C-alpha positions in Angstrom: -20.6 -12.7 2.7 -17.3 -12.4 0.8 -14.2 -11.7 2.7 -12.6 -8.2 2.5 -10.2 -7.1 -0.2 -6.6 -8.2 0.4 -3.5 -6.8 -1.0 -0.4 -9.0 -0.9 2.9 -7.0 -0.9 6.4 -8.5 -1.5 9.8 -7.8 -3.0 12.3 -9.9 -4.8 16.0 -10.0 -5.8 17.9 -10.8 -8.9 18.9 -14.4 -7.9 15.2 -15.3 -7.4 13.9 -14.2 -10.8 14.0 -17.8 -11.9 11.6 -18.9 -9.2 9.5 -15.8 -8.4 6.7 -16.9 -10.7 6.1 -20.0 -8.7 5.6 -17.9 -5.6 3.4 -15.4 -7.4 1.3 -18.1 -9.0 0.7 -19.8 -5.6 -0.7 -16.6 -4.3 -2.8 -15.9 -7.4 -4.2 -19.5 -7.0 -5.5 -18.9 -3.5 -9.0 -20.2 -2.7 -9.9 -16.8 -1.3 -13.4 -15.5 -2.0 -12.6 -11.8 -1.7 -10.8 -9.5 -4.1 -7.1 -10.1 -4.2 -4.3 -8.0 -5.7 -0.5 -8.6 -5.6 2.1 -5.8 -5.4 5.7 -6.9 -6.4 8.4 -4.3 -5.6 11.6 -4.5 -7.7 14.6 -2.3 -8.2 17.3 -2.0 -10.8 19.8 -1.0 -8.1 22.1 -3.4 -6.4 21.9 -3.7 -2.6 22.8 -6.4 -0.1 22.2 -9.8 -1.8 20.4 -8.2 -4.8 22.4 -7.4 -8.0 19.3 -5.5 -9.2 16.6 -6.3 -11.7 16.9 -3.8 -14.6 14.5 -5.7 -16.9 11.7 -8.1 -16.2 12.4 -11.8 -17.1 10.2 -13.1 -19.9 8.4 -15.5 -17.6 7.5 -12.7 -15.2 6.3 -10.6 -18.2 4.1 -13.4 -19.3 2.6 -13.9 -15.8 1.8 -10.2 -15.7 -0.1 -10.4 -18.9 -2.1 -13.4 -17.7 -2.8 -11.9 -14.3 -3.7 -8.5 -15.6 -4.7 -6.0 -12.8 -4.3 -8.7 -10.2 -0.5 -8.4 -10.4 1.1 -4.9 -10.1 4.8 -4.6 -10.5 6.4 -1.5 -9.0 10.0 -0.2 -9.6 11.8 1.9 -7.0 14.9 2.5 -5.0 16.5 -0.5 -3.4 16.4 -0.5 0.4 16.5 -4.2 0.9 13.8 -6.1 2.8 11.9 -2.9 3.6 10.7 -2.8 0.0 8.3 -5.6 1.1 6.0 -3.2 2.9 7.2 0.5 3.1 6.4 1.4 -0.5 2.9 0.0 -0.1 2.5 2.0 3.2 3.6 5.2 1.4 1.1 4.7 -1.4 -1.8 4.0 1.1 -0.9 6.2 4.0 -3.9 7.5 5.9 -6.1 4.6 4.7 -7.3 1.5 6.5 -6.3 -1.4 4.1 -5.5 -5.0 4.8 -2.2 -6.1 3.4 -0.3 -9.3 3.8 3.4 -9.4 3.3 4.9 -12.5 1.7 8.4 -13.8 0.9 9.6 -14.4 -2.7 11.0 -17.9 -1.9 7.9 -19.6 -0.6 5.1 -21.6 -2.1 1.9 -20.7 -0.3 -0.9 -23.4 0.2 -4.3 -22.6 -1.2 -5.9 -21.8 2.1 -3.1 -19.5 3.4 -4.9 -16.2 2.9 -8.2 -17.4 4.1 -6.6 -18.5 7.4 -4.9 -15.2 8.0 -8.0 -13.1 7.2 -10.4 -15.3 9.3 -8.1 -14.8 12.3 -8.0 -11.0 11.7 -11.8 -10.9 11.6 -11.7 -12.5 15.0 -8.8 -10.8 16.8 -8.4 -7.5 14.9 -4.6 -7.3 15.4 -1.5 -8.3 13.4 -1.9 -11.9 12.3 1.0 -14.2 11.3 1.4 -17.8 10.4 4.5 -18.2 12.6 6.6 -16.2 15.0 8.9 -16.2 18.0 8.1 -15.4 21.6 10.1 -12.4 22.6 11.8 -13.4 25.8 12.3 -10.8 28.5 14.5 -11.3 31.6 14.9 -8.6 34.2 13.3 -6.0 31.9 15.9 -6.8 29.2 15.4 -8.5 25.9 17.1 -11.9 25.8 19.3 -12.8 22.9 17.4 -13.4 19.7 18.6 -17.0 19.3 17.0 -17.9 22.7 13.6 -17.0 21.2 13.9 -19.6 18.5 12.2 -22.9 19.2 10.3 -21.7 22.3 6.6 -22.3 22.4 4.2 -19.3 22.5 1.9 -19.5 25.5 0.1 -16.1 25.4 -1.6 -15.4 22.1 -2.2 -12.6 21.1 0.6 -10.7 22.7 2.9 -7.7 22.4 5.7 -10.2 22.9 5.4 -12.1 19.7 7.7 -11.3 16.8 5.9 -12.4 13.6 8.4 -13.9 11.0 7.9 -12.9 7.5 8.4 -16.1 5.5 5.0 -17.6 6.0 3.1 -14.3 5.8 2.0 -11.5 8.0 -1.4 -9.6 7.8 -1.5 -5.9 8.8 -4.0 -3.1 8.7 -2.2 -0.1 7.4 -4.1 2.0 10.0 -2.1 0.2 12.7 1.2 2.0 11.9 2.4 5.3 13.3 4.0 7.8 11.0 7.5 7.1 12.3 7.6 3.6 10.6 8.0 5.4 7.2 11.4 6.8 8.2 13.6 4.6 6.0 16.8 6.4 6.9 16.3 5.6 10.6 15.2 2.1 9.8 18.3 1.4 7.8 20.5 2.9 10.5 18.9 0.9 13.4 17.9 -2.4 11.8 19.3 -2.5 8.2 18.4 -6.2 7.6 15.7 -6.7 10.3 12.5 -5.1 9.0 10.4 -7.5 11.1 12.0 -6.0 14.2 11.4 -2.4 13.0 7.8 -3.0 12.4 7.2 -4.9 15.7 8.7 -2.2 17.8 6.6 0.5 16.2 3.4 -1.6 16.6 4.2 -2.6 20.1 4.7 1.1 21.1 1.3 1.8 19.5 -0.4 -1.0 21.5 -0.9 -3.4 18.6 -0.6 -7.1 19.5 0.3 -10.1 17.3 -1.7 -13.3 17.0 0.0 -16.4 15.7 -1.8 -19.2 13.8 0.9 -21.8 14.5 2.1 -21.5 18.1 4.9 -24.1 17.8 7.6 -22.7 15.6 9.4 -26.0 15.5 6.6 -27.5 13.4 6.9 -27.6 9.6 6.8 -24.5 7.5 5.8 -23.9 3.9 7.8 -25.1 0.9 10.8 -23.0 0.0 12.2 -22.4 -3.5 15.5 -20.9 -2.2 17.5 -21.2 1.0 21.0 -19.9 0.3 19.9 -16.3 -0.3 18.3 -15.9 3.1 19.1 -12.6 4.9 19.1 -14.5 8.2 21.8 -16.9 7.0 23.9 -14.2 5.3 23.6 -11.3 7.8 21.5 -11.9 10.9 22.6 -15.3 12.2 25.9 -13.8 13.4 24.2 -11.6 16.0 23.0 -8.7 13.8 19.4 -9.1 15.2 20.7 -8.5 18.7 22.5 -5.4 17.6 19.3 -4.2 16.0 17.2 -5.0 19.1 19.6 -3.0 21.4 19.5 -0.1 18.9 15.7 -0.1 18.7 15.3 -0.3 22.5 17.6 2.7 22.9 16.0 4.7 20.1 12.4 4.1 21.4 13.3 4.9 25.0 15.0 8.2 23.9 12.3 9.2 21.4 9.1 7.8 23.0 9.9 6.8 26.6 9.1 3.2 25.6 11.0 0.0 25.8 9.6 -3.4 25.0 11.7 -4.9 27.8 10.1 -2.7 30.4 6.5 -3.8 29.8 5.1 -7.0 31.2 3.4 -9.6 29.0 -0.3 -8.9 28.9 -0.1 -5.2 29.8 -1.0 -2.6 27.2 2.0 -0.9 25.6 
């Protein structure tokens, strides 16, 4: 029996137009036996590290011609990393569709999608190649840097933050309507879309399963390292600011904090 249709959604920035085709081709070349379609979200507007992409590079135009309907390129407003998933959710709201988010600086191995989908068919939750264990001490979220390098012992769990670089599989039906509030997202977690999505999903009782439980092991090949949001914005503590803001917002709005639930309990 063929596997279900998968959409892969991603965004890119001006400085990666020279390498984006390598990433897209690695996804188009997947040995996945179900239907596959890519959705690339670009913007002519400058924002954060992106100077904007007003015209498509020739190499990307050529790839689009070769790929045909398998590669869809969407233009829209620039709200940074949230373009990776939110435009796709808007277009497919109210549906149950499987979508994998990918990064534009990564070369994906041929069995990448197959592994994510097979895990989803087993566990029925968010599936990620890699992630961090969210550490809670005395009902408080520990600093983000303390999560890095720790081994995940409980899998799946509410206390796993999937990291976007190596791919995350979602069902669009998992998300509550509040996740679409881009103004709130940019106010609370302007460069930390993964945190915004995790808090909404945890509050809705959706767990994460990780394929690679040891984050310290090797990751996929990168085409760019210098333009990383983590290096340029989040390494200095922006993630901790976002986490505190999300905890406050979710407690005030929904009576929920991730720090107040114990691992293994339903959210």
